[in-house]
ZAVEX-155839 format. One record per residue (C-alpha): residue number from 1; y, x, z; residue in one letter. Coordinates in steps of 0.2 Angstrom, whole numbers, plus 5000, padded with zeros to 4 digits. Layout:
- k_north_east_up_r
- NUM_Y_X_Z_a
...
//
This chain:
- k_north_east_up_r
- 1_5392_5366_5515_x
- 2_5405_5355_5508_x
- 3_5422_5363_5504_x
- 4_5437_5359_5514_x
- 5_5450_5352_5502_x
- 6_5463_5339_5501_x
- 7_5468_5326_5487_x
- 8_5478_5340_5479_x
- 9_5464_5352_5478_x
- 10_5472_5363_5492_x
- 11_5461_5373_5503_x
- 12_5464_5388_5515_x
- 13_5461_5406_5507_x
- 14_5475_5415_5516_x
- 15_5476_5417_5535_x
- 16_5492_5422_5543_x
- 17_5490_5428_5561_x
- 18_5505_5427_5573_x
- 19_5500_5441_5585_x
- 20_5514_5440_5597_x
- 21_5530_5430_5600_x
- 22_5541_5443_5606_x
- 23_5552_5454_5595_x
- 24_5563_5470_5596_x
- 25_5577_5462_5585_x
- 26_5586_5445_5588_x
- 27_5589_5439_5570_x
- 28_5601_5425_5568_x
- 29_5589_5414_5558_x
- 30_5574_5417_5570_x
- 31_5580_5419_5588_x
- 32_5591_5408_5599_x
- 33_5609_5415_5602_x
- 34_5606_5419_5620_x
- 35_5592_5423_5632_x
- 36_5593_5407_5642_x
- 37_5589_5396_5627_x
- 38_5575_5408_5622_x
- 39_5568_5407_5639_x
- 40_5568_5388_5638_x
- 41_5558_5388_5621_x
- 42_5542_5379_5626_x
- 43_5532_5388_5613_x
- 44_5533_5404_5623_x
- 45_5523_5397_5638_x
- 46_5504_5399_5642_x
- 47_5492_5414_5641_x
- 48_5489_5422_5625_x
- 49_5472_5426_5617_x
- 50_5464_5443_5622_x
- 51_5461_5454_5607_x
- 52_5442_5450_5608_x
- 53_5446_5431_5608_x
- 54_5457_5433_5593_x
- 55_5444_5443_5583_x
- 56_5431_5430_5587_x
- 57_5442_5416_5580_x
- 58_5446_5426_5565_x
- 59_5427_5429_5562_x
- 60_5423_5410_5565_x
- 61_5437_5405_5553_x
- 62_5432_5417_5540_x
- 63_5414_5412_5540_x
- 64_5419_5394_5536_x
- 65_5433_5397_5524_x
- 66_5430_5415_5516_x
- 67_5448_5421_5516_x
- 68_5454_5432_5502_x
- 69_5469_5438_5512_x
- 70_5474_5440_5530_x
- 71_5493_5444_5534_x
- 72_5498_5450_5552_x
- 73_5514_5443_5558_x
- 74_5524_5440_5574_x
- 75_5536_5440_5582_x
- 76_5535_5458_5578_x
- 77_5517_5463_5575_x
- 78_5520_5482_5578_x
- 79_5523_5478_5596_x
- 80_5505_5472_5597_x
- 81_5495_5487_5604_x
- 82_5478_5482_5597_x
- 83_5484_5480_5579_x
- 84_5475_5495_5571_x
- 85_5459_5489_5579_x
- 86_5461_5471_5573_x
- 87_5465_5477_5555_x
- 88_5449_5488_5556_x
- 89_5439_5473_5563_x
- 90_5445_5461_5549_x
- 91_5442_5474_5536_x
- 92_5424_5475_5542_x
- 93_5422_5457_5538_x
- 94_5424_5461_5519_x
- 95_5442_5456_5518_x
- 96_5451_5470_5509_x
- 97_5468_5462_5506_x
- 98_5476_5465_5523_x
- 99_5495_5464_5524_x
- 100_5508_5465_5537_x
- 101_5526_5458_5539_x
- 102_5537_5468_5550_x
- 103_5555_5472_5554_x
- 104_5551_5490_5551_x
- 105_5559_5497_5567_x
- 106_5543_5506_5573_x
- 107_5535_5508_5556_x
- 108_5538_5527_5554_x
- 109_5528_5530_5570_x
- 110_5514_5518_5566_x
- 111_5510_5521_5548_x
- 112_5496_5534_5550_x
- 113_5486_5522_5562_x
- 114_5489_5507_5550_x
- 115_5484_5517_5535_x
- 116_5468_5524_5544_x
- 117_5463_5506_5549_x
- 118_5464_5500_5531_x
- 119_5480_5491_5529_x
- 120_5484_5488_5511_x
- 121_5502_5481_5510_x
- 122_5518_5479_5520_x
- 123_5532_5467_5519_x
- 124_5548_5474_5527_x
- 125_5561_5462_5533_x
- 126_5578_5469_5528_x
- 127_5593_5458_5527_x
- 128_5607_5471_5523_x
- 129_5609_5489_5518_x
- 130_5626_5490_5526_x
- 131_5625_5494_5545_x
- 132_5638_5482_5551_x
- 133_5630_5467_5541_x
- 134_5613_5473_5547_x
- 135_5619_5472_5565_x
- 136_5627_5455_5562_x
- 137_5611_5448_5555_x
- 138_5599_5457_5568_x
- 139_5610_5457_5583_x
- 140_5603_5475_5586_x
- 141_5606_5492_5578_x
- 142_5591_5499_5568_x
- 143_5595_5500_5550_x
- 144_5591_5519_5549_x
- 145_5574_5516_5558_x
- 146_5569_5502_5546_x
- 147_5574_5513_5530_x
- 148_5564_5527_5538_x
- 149_5549_5516_5540_x
- 150_5549_5510_5522_x
- 151_5549_5528_5516_x
- 152_5535_5532_5528_x
- 153_5524_5518_5521_x
- 154_5528_5523_5503_x
- 155_5524_5541_5506_x
- 156_5507_5536_5514_x
- 157_5503_5526_5498_x
- 158_5504_5509_5506_x
- 159_5512_5495_5495_x
- 160_5529_5489_5501_x
- 161_5539_5474_5497_x
- 162_5556_5469_5505_x
- 163_5560_5452_5512_x
- 164_5578_5447_5513_x
- 165_5584_5431_5521_x
- 166_5600_5426_5513_x
- 167_5613_5416_5523_x
- 168_5629_5410_5516_x
- 169_5644_5418_5524_x
- 170_5634_5431_5533_x
- 171_5625_5442_5521_x
- 172_5625_5434_5504_x
- 173_5636_5448_5497_x
- 174_5622_5460_5501_x
- 175_5611_5453_5487_x
- 176_5616_5466_5474_x
- 177_5616_5481_5486_x
- 178_5598_5476_5492_x
- 179_5593_5474_5474_x
- 180_5599_5491_5470_x
- 181_5591_5499_5485_x
- 182_5574_5491_5480_x
- 183_5576_5497_5462_x
- 184_5580_5514_5468_x
- 185_5564_5514_5478_x
- 186_5554_5506_5464_x
- 187_5548_5492_5475_x
- 188_5549_5473_5474_x
- 189_5562_5463_5484_x
- 190_5561_5445_5488_x
- 191_5576_5435_5493_x
- 192_5573_5420_5504_x
- 193_5582_5404_5506_x
- 194_5585_5400_5524_x
- 195_5573_5388_5533_x
- 196_5577_5374_5544_x
- 197_5566_5380_5559_x
- 198_5568_5382_5577_x
- 199_5586_5383_5583_x
- 200_5592_5380_5565_x
- 201_5582_5364_5563_x
- 202_5595_5351_5557_x
- 203_5608_5365_5555_x
- 204_5602_5376_5541_x
- 205_5614_5368_5528_x
- 206_5628_5378_5535_x
- 207_5620_5394_5529_x
- 208_5610_5388_5514_x
- 209_5612_5399_5499_x
- 210_5600_5393_5485_x
- 211_5590_5401_5472_x
- 212_5603_5396_5459_x
- 213_5617_5405_5467_x
- 214_5607_5420_5470_x
- 215_5603_5421_5452_x
- 216_5621_5419_5447_x
- 217_5626_5434_5458_x
- 218_5612_5444_5450_x
- 219_5617_5439_5433_x
- 220_5634_5446_5434_x
- 221_5626_5464_5434_x
- 222_5609_5462_5427_x
- 223_5600_5454_5413_x
- 224_5582_5447_5418_x
- 225_5568_5436_5412_x
- 226_5556_5425_5422_x
- 227_5538_5430_5426_x
- 228_5525_5416_5426_x
- 229_5522_5411_5444_x
- 230_5504_5413_5450_x
- 231_5495_5398_5459_x
- 232_5498_5399_5477_x
- 233_5512_5411_5476_x
- 234_5527_5408_5487_x
- 235_5539_5417_5476_x
- 236_5547_5414_5459_x
- 237_5549_5431_5450_x
- 238_5560_5439_5437_x
- 239_5560_5456_5429_x
- 240_5576_5465_5424_x
- 241_5579_5474_5408_x
- 242_5577_5490_5417_x
- 243_5559_5485_5422_x
- 244_5563_5481_5441_x
- 245_5555_5465_5448_x
- 246_5563_5453_5461_x
- 247_5558_5437_5468_x
- 248_5565_5422_5477_x
- 249_5556_5411_5490_x
- 250_5565_5395_5487_x
- 251_5556_5384_5499_x
- 252_5571_5371_5498_x
- 253_5577_5371_5480_x
- 254_5560_5375_5471_x
- 255_5546_5371_5484_x
- 256_5529_5378_5482_x
- 257_5519_5366_5493_x
- 258_5508_5358_5480_x
- 259_5496_5373_5479_x
- 260_5499_5381_5496_x
- 261_5483_5390_5503_x
- 262_5489_5396_5519_x
- 263_5482_5393_5537_x
- 264_5492_5399_5552_x
- 265_5484_5405_5568_x
- 266_5496_5408_5583_x
- 267_5494_5420_5598_x
- 268_5487_5406_5609_x
- 269_5472_5401_5598_x
- 270_5481_5386_5589_x
- 271_5481_5383_5570_x
- 272_5494_5375_5559_x
- 273_5492_5370_5541_x
- 274_5511_5370_5538_x
- 275_5527_5376_5545_x
- 276_5533_5358_5544_x
- 277_5522_5353_5558_x
- 278_5526_5355_5577_x
- 279_5508_5350_5582_x
- 280_5497_5364_5586_x
- 281_5478_5361_5584_x
- 282_5469_5371_5597_x
- 283_5453_5381_5592_x
- 284_5452_5390_5609_x
- 285_5435_5385_5617_x
- 286_5432_5373_5603_x
- 287_5414_5369_5600_x
- 288_5408_5375_5583_x
- 289_5403_5358_5577_x
- 290_5421_5352_5579_x
- 291_5428_5366_5568_x
- 292_5428_5357_5552_x
- 293_5437_5342_5560_x
- 294_5451_5353_5566_x
- 295_5453_5362_5549_x
- 296_5454_5345_5540_x
- 297_5468_5340_5553_x
- 298_5477_5356_5549_x
- 299_5475_5353_5530_x
- 300_5482_5336_5532_x
- 301_5498_5344_5540_x
- 302_5503_5351_5523_x
- 303_5517_5343_5514_x
- 304_5514_5335_5497_x
- 305_5530_5341_5489_x
- 306_5542_5351_5500_x
- 307_5545_5359_5517_x
- 308_5554_5346_5529_x
- 309_5559_5358_5543_x
- 310_5553_5360_5561_x
- 311_5558_5364_5578_x
- 312_5545_5377_5579_x
- 313_5552_5394_5582_x
- 314_5550_5408_5569_x
- 315_5546_5419_5584_x
- 316_5530_5409_5588_x
- 317_5523_5407_5570_x
- 318_5530_5421_5560_x
- 319_5538_5412_5545_x
//
């Protein structure tokens, strides 16, 4: 069967599944500033897939694309009650690199079930180690629960990374405290440039704190050297003289589109080839013969050079 590739040689090897479009935080870069605007978000309308329908789509996609990695996202995926069963079902397909991106609030309660199901790695969103800054970024309290969740995952032997979205004027002075926290835990942290998505589409420049400035902050206290980027990776990485590794996902200043291998599946049975696209491609009730055509449409959504922004909400597609 002919491989699905574009003119740059890109294909789909990583599947990101947005399980749910609700969250127990309301982070400034993800959620609208008030409930009324959130209710008006058209991406939240319609009936979602049942767990059986979702698993059937994963099977169909994997049979055609032979994924190497599956990542479960949201919204907040730990609010999805059937997550352990879905992890177990996906692992049964022969996919062993199974990852989760979570805000960590419920993680300390869920770790045993996730471990038993076969989850291999977790990315925890943590934008501050200072409680007041955490509240300002998340619009909710919960720092202690998140830190407790990180410890629980580490104690269970699950690999953990930290994702920290850095916003100028809000939490950029948390770069060093976050880096020190990750070093103390001996885990990798990745700092993210703000993305012009959802309610920040056309407004992200106000909060943009680029890779260059993140590195300048770190260089005031640490010496570090770059690590060669792996093909398909979203992050640029560095290692400090002390041996600690940190990364930066610089989607704006150092884009990584040219070898992106990610396909996104939302909670309603739509796929997206790129976060820059507002155009869902429905797979629900799709005839098997039309699958290749839909996948090629998704591949054509990928940008040649860099992310261009989207009105699509992060709550809907998981970042």
